[in-house]
N, C-alpha and C positions, 0 to 999 in steps of 0.2 A: 582485406574482408573478407570476415565470414560468420558464418549463419545459425544461430542457436535457438531452440524452442522453451521457453518455460511454460509448466501448468500449473493449475491453483486451485481448489475450489471452497467455494462457502460455508465452512463448520457453523453452527447455529448460535445466531448471534452476531453475524461475523457482515459485512456488506462488501463489497466492490466498489467502490466512488472516490471521485476527488478528494480528498483531506482539506474539507474546512481549519486553515490551521488558529484562527482563534476559540475554536472549540475544542482540541484533537490535540492531546500533549500524548511523549514518551515514539515520536517519529522517525527513523530513520533519518540518517543523513543521505541526499540528494538530493536531484532536481525531480522536482515531481511536475514542474511544464507543459511537458510534453505528455501529462496524461487527458487523458478525454472528457467527460462525463459521469461515465460509464466503470470509470476509474483503471480499464485496463486501456495502454497504449497502439495508437492507430497500427495498424499493422502502411509497412513499407514504410516508417520512419528511420530515418537513422539515430541509432545513441550510442551513448559513449557510457564509459564506467561510472557514472557517477549517475545515470536517469535512472528512479523507479520507473515500472516499468506493469506495477501491478499494487496500484492505490487497496490495500484490504485492511479493512476501519473493525474493531470491536468496542462493545462498550465495559468500561468498567466499574465493575460491581461492585458492592458497601465495603464486602466483607473482601478486598484484593485492593489493597494502595499502590497505586500506577509505581513503576520498577519490582516488586513483586512478582516471582514465579509460583505459577501454585503448582504441587504434584499430586 
C-alpha cells in the first residue's frame, strides 16, 4: 500500500462535479462511481488504477468541436 496526493484547481468555465453521463461527452476511461456529489473522492476511500478521483467538467464552446483542442 502507498499514498499519493493530487491537486487541481477550477479554471473559469469548469466545475468539480459528478458528471452527468447523459449530457457529458469526451470523458476519460475509468470508474466514476467513487466520486461524491462535489466531484471529489471521499477521503480514506481505497482506490485502484482505474478510479477517477476528480470529476472536472467544462462546457464546450460553440466554436470548439468535441475532441479538438485550441492553442
